[in-house]
C-alpha positions as CSV (number, residue, x, y, z in Angstrom):
1,M,17.0,58.8,41.4
2,R,15.7,55.4,41.9
3,D,18.6,55.3,44.3
4,N,17.5,57.6,46.2
5,D,13.6,56.2,46.3
6,N,15.2,53.3,47.7
7,H,16.8,55.0,50.2
8,D,13.6,56.9,51.1
9,D,11.7,53.7,51.2
10,D,14.2,52.3,53.5
11,R,14.3,54.8,56.0
12,F,10.5,54.6,56.0
13,D,10.8,51.1,57.0
14,R,13.4,51.8,60.0
15,D,11.3,54.6,61.0
16,E,7.8,52.0,61.2
17,E,10.2,49.6,63.4
18,L,11.0,52.4,66.2
19,S,9.2,51.8,69.4
20,T,7.9,54.6,71.2
21,G,10.4,54.4,73.6
22,D,12.9,55.3,70.5
23,L,10.7,58.0,69.4
24,A,10.5,59.8,72.7
25,L,14.7,59.2,73.2
26,A,15.3,60.7,69.8
27,E,13.0,63.6,71.0
28,R,14.4,64.1,73.6
29,A,18.0,64.1,72.3
30,A,16.6,66.9,70.1
31,L,16.4,69.8,72.8
32,R,19.1,72.2,73.7
33,R,19.5,74.2,76.6
34,V,19.2,78.2,76.5
35,A,21.1,80.7,78.2
36,G,20.1,83.3,79.6
37,L,17.2,83.6,83.0
38,S,15.1,86.5,84.3
39,T,14.9,87.1,88.2
40,E,11.8,88.9,86.9
41,L,8.5,86.5,87.6
42,E,6.6,87.4,84.7
43,D,4.0,84.5,83.9
44,V,3.4,81.7,86.9
45,T,1.5,80.0,84.6
46,E,4.2,78.9,82.9
47,V,7.0,77.1,85.2
48,E,9.4,77.2,82.2
49,Y,10.9,80.8,83.5
50,R,12.5,78.9,86.8
51,Q,14.3,76.3,84.7
52,L,17.9,76.3,85.7
53,R,20.4,77.1,82.7
54,L,23.2,75.4,83.5
55,E,26.6,75.2,81.8
56,R,29.7,74.9,83.3
57,V,29.7,74.4,87.7
58,V,31.8,73.7,90.2
59,L,29.9,71.2,93.2
60,V,30.4,71.5,96.7
61,G,29.3,69.2,99.4
62,V,29.3,69.2,103.1
63,W,30.7,65.7,105.1
64,T,28.9,65.7,108.1
65,E,28.1,62.3,108.6
66,G,29.0,58.4,107.0
67,T,32.3,57.4,105.8
68,A,34.7,59.4,103.4
69,A,33.5,57.3,100.4
70,D,29.9,58.0,101.3
71,S,30.5,61.7,100.8
72,E,32.3,61.4,97.3
73,A,29.5,59.1,96.4
74,S,26.9,61.7,97.1
75,L,29.0,64.2,95.2
76,A,29.9,61.3,92.1
77,E,25.8,61.4,92.1
78,L,25.2,64.9,92.3
79,A,27.6,64.9,89.1
80,L,25.7,63.0,87.1
81,L,22.3,64.7,87.7
82,A,24.3,68.0,86.9
83,E,25.2,66.1,83.5
84,T,21.6,65.3,83.2
85,A,20.3,68.4,83.3
86,G,22.8,69.5,80.7
87,S,25.8,70.9,82.6
88,Q,29.5,70.3,82.4
89,V,31.4,69.7,85.7
90,L,34.8,71.3,86.2
91,E,35.7,70.7,89.7
92,G,34.5,69.0,93.1
93,L,34.9,70.4,96.8
94,V,34.1,68.4,99.7
95,Q,33.6,70.3,103.2
96,R,34.3,68.2,106.4
97,R,32.0,70.1,108.9
98,D,30.2,68.6,111.8
99,R,26.9,70.2,110.8
100,P,26.4,72.9,107.4
101,D,27.2,77.0,108.7
102,P,23.7,78.1,108.5
103,A,24.6,81.6,107.2
104,T,27.0,80.0,104.2
105,Y,26.8,76.4,104.3
106,I,30.5,75.6,104.1
107,G,31.5,78.2,106.2
108,S,32.9,81.6,105.3
109,G,36.4,81.0,105.4
110,K,35.4,78.2,102.7
111,V,33.8,80.6,101.0
112,E,36.9,82.9,99.8
113,Q,38.4,79.7,98.3
114,L,35.3,78.6,96.7
115,R,35.6,81.8,95.0
116,D,39.1,81.1,93.6
117,V,37.9,77.6,92.5
118,V,34.9,79.6,90.5
119,I,37.2,82.3,89.0
120,A,40.2,79.8,88.1
121,T,37.9,77.2,86.2
122,G,35.4,80.0,84.6
123,A,32.5,78.2,86.1
124,D,29.0,80.6,85.6
125,T,27.1,78.1,88.3
126,V,27.9,76.6,92.1
127,I,25.8,73.3,92.9
128,C,25.5,72.5,96.8
129,D,24.8,69.1,97.6
130,G,22.1,69.7,99.6
131,E,19.0,71.9,100.0
132,L,19.8,75.3,101.1
133,S,17.9,77.7,103.1
134,P,16.7,81.3,101.3
135,G,19.2,83.0,103.2
136,Q,22.3,80.4,102.2
137,L,21.4,81.1,98.8
138,R,21.5,84.8,98.9
139,Q,25.1,85.2,101.2
140,L,26.3,82.5,99.0
141,E,25.6,84.8,95.4
142,E,26.8,87.9,96.8
143,R,30.1,86.6,97.8
144,L,30.3,84.0,94.7
145,K,29.0,86.6,92.5
146,V,27.5,83.8,90.3
147,K,24.5,81.6,90.3
148,V,24.1,79.3,93.2
149,I,22.2,76.2,92.9
150,D,21.2,73.7,95.7
151,R,20.6,69.6,95.0
152,T,16.7,70.4,95.2
153,A,16.3,72.5,92.5
154,L,19.0,70.6,90.6
155,I,16.2,67.6,90.7
156,L,13.6,69.8,90.0
157,D,15.0,70.9,86.6
158,I,16.1,67.2,85.4
159,F,11.9,66.6,86.3
160,A,10.8,69.8,84.4
161,Q,12.7,69.0,81.4
162,H,11.6,65.0,81.4
163,A,8.2,65.4,82.5
164,S,5.7,64.8,79.2
165,S,2.0,63.9,80.4
166,K,0.0,66.5,81.2
167,E,0.2,64.9,85.2
168,G,3.5,64.6,85.0
169,K,3.9,68.3,83.6
170,A,1.1,69.8,86.6
171,Q,3.1,67.5,89.4
172,V,6.6,69.0,88.1
173,E,5.2,72.3,88.3
174,L,3.4,72.0,91.6
175,A,6.9,70.5,93.0
176,Q,8.7,73.7,91.8
177,L,6.4,76.6,92.7
178,Q,6.6,74.8,96.5
179,Y,9.8,75.4,96.5
180,L,10.4,78.2,95.0
181,L,7.5,80.2,97.3
182,P,9.9,80.3,100.4
183,R,13.0,81.6,98.5
184,L,11.3,84.5,96.6
185,R,12.7,87.6,97.6
186,G,12.8,91.5,96.7
187,W,14.8,92.6,93.7
188,G,14.9,96.4,95.1
189,E,12.3,99.6,95.8
190,S,11.7,100.0,92.2
191,L,9.3,96.8,92.3
192,S,7.4,98.1,95.1
193,R,3.8,99.0,94.1
194,Q,3.4,100.6,97.7
195,A,2.9,104.2,97.2
196,G,1.6,105.0,100.6
197,G,1.0,108.6,102.1
198,R,-2.5,110.7,102.8
199,A,-4.6,111.5,99.7
200,G,-2.5,114.6,97.5
201,G,0.2,114.2,99.8
202,G,4.0,113.8,98.5
203,N,4.2,110.2,98.1
204,G,1.8,109.7,95.3
205,G,-1.6,110.7,96.5
206,V,-5.3,109.9,94.7
207,G,-4.8,108.1,91.2
208,L,-0.5,106.9,92.5
209,R,-1.7,104.3,95.6
210,G,-0.9,100.7,94.6
211,P,-3.0,98.1,95.7
212,G,-1.0,97.9,98.9
213,E,1.2,94.9,98.0
214,T,4.4,95.0,96.6
215,K,5.7,93.4,93.8
216,L,6.7,90.5,95.9
217,E,3.9,89.6,97.6
218,T,2.0,89.7,94.7
219,D,4.1,87.1,93.3
220,R,3.8,85.1,96.6
221,R,-0.2,85.5,95.9
222,R,-0.3,84.4,92.4
223,I,2.2,81.4,93.0
224,R,-0.3,80.5,95.9
225,A,-3.1,80.5,93.5
226,R,-1.3,78.4,91.3
227,I,-0.5,75.8,93.4
228,A,-4.1,75.7,94.7
229,K,-5.1,75.4,91.2
230,L,-2.5,72.4,90.4
231,R,-3.6,70.1,93.2
232,R,-6.9,70.3,92.1
233,E,-5.9,69.3,88.6
234,I,-3.8,66.8,89.9
235,A,-6.9,65.8,91.9
236,S,-8.8,65.3,89.4
237,M,-6.1,63.5,87.6
238,G,-6.2,60.8,90.7
239,V,-9.8,60.5,90.3
240,I,-9.3,59.2,86.3
241,R,-6.5,56.8,87.2
242,E,-8.2,55.7,90.8
243,T,-11.3,54.5,88.1
244,K,-9.2,53.0,85.7
245,R,-7.5,51.5,88.8
246,S,-10.6,50.1,90.0
247,G,-11.6,48.5,87.0
248,R,-8.8,46.3,87.0
249,V,-9.3,45.9,90.6
250,A,-13.1,44.8,89.8
251,N,-11.7,42.3,87.0
252,A,-9.6,40.9,89.6
253,V,-6.4,41.6,87.9
254,P,-3.6,41.6,90.3
255,S,-1.2,43.9,90.0
256,V,2.9,44.5,90.1
257,A,4.3,47.7,90.6
258,I,7.9,48.0,89.6
259,A,10.1,50.6,91.7
260,G,13.7,51.3,92.5
261,Y,16.7,54.0,92.4
262,T,16.6,55.8,89.4
263,N,18.5,54.1,86.0
264,A,18.3,51.1,87.9
265,G,16.5,49.7,85.2
266,K,13.4,49.8,85.8
267,S,11.8,50.6,82.2
268,S,14.2,48.4,80.7
269,L,13.1,45.7,82.9
270,L,9.3,46.4,82.0
271,N,9.9,46.2,78.2
272,A,12.1,42.7,79.3
273,L,9.1,41.2,80.6
274,T,5.8,42.8,78.5
275,S,7.9,43.8,75.0
276,A,6.2,47.4,76.5
277,G,8.7,49.2,74.2
278,V,8.8,52.4,76.7
279,L,11.2,55.1,76.5
280,V,15.2,53.8,78.0
281,Q,18.0,55.7,78.2
282,D,20.8,56.1,80.6
283,A,20.2,58.8,82.5
284,L,18.8,60.0,85.6
285,F,15.2,60.2,86.0
286,A,14.5,59.1,82.0
287,T,11.0,57.9,83.2
288,L,8.4,60.5,85.2
289,D,5.3,59.2,83.6
290,T,3.8,55.9,85.0
291,T,3.3,52.9,82.1
292,T,0.9,50.2,83.1
293,R,1.2,47.1,80.3
294,R,-1.0,44.2,80.8
295,T,0.6,40.9,80.7
296,S,0.3,37.0,81.9
297,T,2.0,34.5,83.6
298,P,4.0,31.2,82.0
299,D,0.7,29.5,83.3
300,G,-1.8,32.2,81.7
301,L,-2.9,34.2,84.6
302,P,-3.1,38.1,83.6
303,Y,-1.9,40.8,85.5
304,T,-0.6,44.2,85.1
305,L,2.9,45.7,85.3
306,T,3.7,49.5,86.5
307,D,6.8,51.0,85.8
308,T,7.2,54.3,88.2
309,V,9.3,57.1,88.8
310,G,12.6,56.5,89.9
311,F,14.0,57.5,93.6
312,V,17.0,59.0,94.8
313,R,19.1,59.7,97.7
314,H,17.6,63.1,99.5
315,L,14.8,63.3,97.2
316,P,12.7,66.7,97.6
317,H,9.9,66.2,99.5
318,Q,8.4,68.1,97.5
319,L,8.5,65.8,94.7
320,V,7.2,62.9,96.9
321,E,4.4,65.0,98.0
322,A,3.4,66.2,94.2
323,F,3.9,62.8,93.1
324,R,2.0,61.0,95.9
325,S,-1.4,60.0,93.5
326,T,1.4,58.8,90.8
327,L,3.5,56.8,93.6
328,E,0.4,55.5,95.6
329,E,0.7,52.8,92.8
330,V,3.2,51.2,94.6
331,A,1.1,51.3,97.9
332,D,-1.6,49.3,95.8
333,A,-0.2,46.7,94.1
334,D,-0.3,43.4,94.9
335,L,3.3,42.9,94.8
336,L,6.3,45.2,94.5
337,I,9.4,44.7,92.3
338,H,12.3,46.7,93.9
339,V,14.9,46.8,91.3
340,V,18.2,47.5,92.3
341,D,21.3,48.5,90.1
342,G,23.5,45.8,90.8
343,S,26.7,47.3,88.7
344,D,26.6,50.1,91.9
345,S,29.2,50.6,94.0
346,M,27.0,50.8,97.2
347,P,23.4,49.2,96.2
348,E,22.5,48.9,100.0
349,K,22.7,52.4,100.1
350,Q,20.0,52.5,96.9
351,V,17.9,49.9,98.7
352,A,17.8,51.8,101.9
353,A,16.5,55.5,100.0
354,V,13.8,53.3,97.9
355,R,12.1,52.5,101.1
356,E,12.6,55.1,103.3
357,V,10.0,57.1,100.2
358,I,7.6,54.2,100.1
359,G,7.9,54.0,104.0
360,E,6.8,57.6,103.7
361,I,4.0,56.8,101.2
362,V,2.4,53.9,102.9
363,E,2.9,55.3,106.3
364,K,0.4,58.7,105.7
365,R,-1.8,55.5,103.9
366,E,-1.7,53.6,107.2
367,E,-1.7,50.4,104.7
368,P,0.8,47.4,104.9
369,M,3.4,47.5,102.8
370,P,2.8,45.1,99.9
371,P,5.4,42.1,99.3
372,E,8.4,43.3,98.1
373,L,10.8,41.0,95.6
374,L,14.2,42.3,95.5
375,V,15.7,42.3,91.4
376,V,19.1,42.9,91.3
377,N,19.1,43.6,87.5
378,K,22.7,44.7,85.3
379,V,24.7,41.6,86.4
380,D,26.0,41.3,83.0
381,A,28.2,44.2,83.6
382,V,29.8,42.7,86.8
383,D,31.6,39.4,87.4
384,E,31.2,36.1,89.4
385,L,32.7,37.6,92.6
386,V,30.8,40.7,92.6
387,Q,27.1,38.3,91.9
388,A,28.2,36.2,94.5
389,R,28.4,39.3,96.8
390,L,25.4,40.5,95.5
391,R,23.4,37.3,96.3
392,N,25.5,37.2,99.5
393,L,23.9,41.0,100.5
394,F,20.4,40.7,99.4
395,P,19.4,36.8,100.1
396,G,16.5,35.8,98.4
397,S,16.6,38.2,95.7
398,Q,16.7,37.6,91.7
399,L,19.9,38.5,89.4
400,V,18.8,39.1,86.0
401,S,20.3,41.3,83.3
402,A,17.2,43.3,81.2
403,H,19.8,43.5,78.8
404,S,20.7,40.7,78.2
405,G,17.7,38.5,79.1
406,E,19.6,36.6,81.8
407,G,17.1,35.5,84.5
408,V,14.3,37.1,83.0
409,E,12.2,33.7,82.4
410,E,12.9,32.7,85.7
411,L,11.9,36.1,87.3
412,R,8.3,35.6,85.4
413,R,8.1,32.4,87.4
414,V,8.7,34.0,90.5
415,I,6.3,36.4,90.0
416,A,3.5,33.9,89.1
417,G,4.4,32.3,92.4
418,L,3.8,35.3,94.7
419,I,0.8,37.4,92.6
420,P,-2.3,36.3,94.0
421,R,-5.1,33.8,92.2
422,P,-8.0,33.7,91.9
423,E,-10.0,31.1,94.8
424,V,-12.2,29.4,93.4
425,M,-12.2,26.1,91.3
426,V,-14.7,25.6,88.7
427,D,-15.7,22.7,86.6
428,A,-18.6,24.0,83.9
429,L,-19.6,23.5,80.3
430,V,-20.8,26.9,79.1
431,P,-22.7,26.6,75.7
432,Y,-21.1,28.3,72.6
433,A,-23.8,31.0,72.9
434,R,-22.5,32.4,76.1
435,G,-18.8,32.6,74.4
436,E,-18.3,35.9,76.7
437,L,-18.1,33.8,79.9
438,V,-15.7,31.9,78.1
439,A,-13.5,35.4,77.0
440,R,-13.9,36.6,80.9
441,V,-12.3,33.3,82.2
442,H,-9.6,34.0,79.8
443,R,-9.4,37.6,80.7
444,E,-9.9,37.2,84.6
445,G,-9.0,33.7,85.5
446,E,-6.3,30.8,85.3
447,V,-7.7,28.4,83.0
448,L,-6.0,24.7,83.6
449,K,-8.1,22.6,81.4
450,E,-10.4,23.4,77.8
451,R,-11.8,21.3,75.8
452,H,-14.7,21.6,73.0
453,T,-17.8,19.8,73.0
454,E,-21.0,19.3,70.9
455,E,-22.6,21.0,73.3
456,G,-20.1,23.7,74.3
457,T,-16.9,24.6,76.0
458,E,-15.9,22.5,79.1
459,L,-13.6,24.0,81.3
460,S,-11.5,23.5,84.5
461,A,-10.4,26.8,85.9
462,R,-10.1,29.2,89.2
463,V,-11.9,31.9,89.0
464,H,-13.2,35.0,91.2
465,P,-16.3,34.3,93.2
466,D,-18.0,36.5,91.0
467,L,-17.2,34.7,88.0
468,A,-17.7,31.9,89.5
469,G,-21.7,33.1,90.6
470,A,-22.2,33.8,86.9
471,L,-20.6,30.2,86.3
472,E,-22.7,28.4,88.3
473,Q,-25.4,27.6,86.4
474,Y,-23.6,25.3,84.1
475,A,-21.2,24.3,86.3
476,V,-20.5,20.1,86.8
477,G,-19.0,20.7,90.4
478,S,-17.2,23.0,92.1
479,R,-15.2,23.5,94.9
480,S,-13.4,26.3,97.4
């Protein structure tokens, strides 16, 4: 009996050692997907009615440009996305065309071949490596006799599974509804609420006429109303974030944003730099909610680090729009740490995809891009020859391993040299009764020298102008 008590105590001790990220990972691993999806729109206030129930899937892509390796890499990434969503990939097919077929995406003849593959493998879903029009979706489903999903819907489904904060869930729901709205279609005359005809006529008459709109039109109206409400909610949440951000600006705390391709190791790097303990998972889009942590340079200057949502090639524009307020953390930063997966076969493609999305955000704000520091992560997973190639491919970048700690200390020193420094140098003798001023100097400035005397605390520090003004009466000399 005593042994069981000891075992329970040990387990309790281990639970106490778990970080927030460990707990989130355990909770996520406990999720199980449920089979079945109704096409009936029952409650537009819950976006879960459109979650994709993927099980056994066949992938299909159209190769229109680039090399065969590019097209295969894109399909391999689609396979990772499908697995992240909880499906089993059975087969992957690529069709070489000048452009996707406007009716069936891959062409009528290839649809029949794809149908044979679906039957042979026993697949229940086909995922297309691109965004399908409503007509393409309908044609493919009618001819393949299985569910058809496009890349955009797949990414939206992953976001829906991983969002945890109130704002993250609202942003994902908004993106899903914006995607769904043009793809709603009628499911037969039985759903029509239009009665029509004159009063007392044979088409329903008094008491049987509907409100003059079909079920499809009602669904569209309700979705538009929900979209408008979500936009208002997200805007109000943005005000709260802006208030926090303006507080950091008022305190003149430099901000550093971590951005990059999905699964490049951004959260791992945040943990390595700050011991934040946020969720780390070897999966695409593991992080959807921004995390901000305070840290300091090796010489004591405080700054904030913000982990942001990851990017991917052909990121759905609905997500970029829905997450705009979150992604603006990148545009508002004093320094952008762009994390690249050094173990990826084509890291330059990752860099291009990330810069494209960030450029779109910054362009709409009409503000310049913050300075960018390229950080190549996961170098512990590649040999010296690949590391040499990475240095040549990304000159001026920092090669690190957030997992092993290689290069992290050097990265801290580089960050310290790039973030803005307080611009006023002050020497002051602050009475002990004004200890809050000394605390502000430590919190907001850069302390160069500090000595405790009988009269008070003697400081030499770099501070911002407002704090320099507060210290002026105790200054023994100041210079810009």
